[in-house]
N, C-alpha and C positions, 0 to 999 in steps of 0.2 A: 504494500500500500504506500502510495506516494502522497506528499503534501506540497502544495504550492501556495506561497504567501500571497494573499489577495487584498490585504488591508490591515488597518489598526482600529481598535475601539477608541472612539473619541469621547463617548459619554455612555452612561448607563442609567436608565430610568427605572428605579426600584419598584415604584408603585404599579407600573404596567409590565414590568419584566422585559424591557426592550433595550437592546444594545444599539447605539448609534455608531456606525462603522464608516470610516473614510476609506473608500476602495482605491486600490492600485491595480486591481485585476478585475476579472469578470465573475459574476455569480448569477445563478438562476434558481427559481423555485424548483425544489427537488434535489438540489445539490446537498452534499454533506459537508459541514464545516467543522473545523477544530479551532477553538479559541484557547490560546495558551499565554500565560503570564506568570508572575512570581507565585501567586496563590490561586490562579485560575487554570482549570484544565477541563474544558467542556467539549463534547462532540454532539452536534445537533444536526438534524435534517432541517433544511430551510423550507418552512411551510408557507411563508409570505414575505414579501419585500415591500417596503414603502419608501418613497422619495417625497418629502414634503407632504405627508399624509395621503398620498395617492398610491394605490397598490399597483405594482408593476411585476411583470413576469421575470425580468432580468435587469441587471444593472452592470455598469462597467467602470473602468478607471476614471477617477475624478468625482464619481457620485458619492454623496453622503446618504447612506441608507439606514433604515431602522428595521431590525428583525427581532422577533420574539425569541427569548432564550429561557431555559429552564432554571438557570442559576445566575448568581451575581457575576458580573465581569467588571473589569476596571479599565480606566483610561490608560492607553499605551499597550494593552494586551494585543498580541499578534493574532491575526485571523488567517487561517489556512483553509484552502479547499482540498478536501480529501479526494484523491484520484484512485479509483479501484484498479 
């Protein structure tokens, strides 16, 4: 299993369980991502992506996206796309 870095966590919204991620690569609904940091180690399937509160199927480099995550993540955590 290979991992490709596609961005960094910019913000985390605890009340709604959403990570704000600044992308340097591409992501699509259905992809599996791995968020890794000092105290973070999450693997999630991307169920939805939002850009400025609008749902999108995919996003690319330069986009600031929001995705729902199951646990806390922190600013500066690295986001990887898992390639099977």
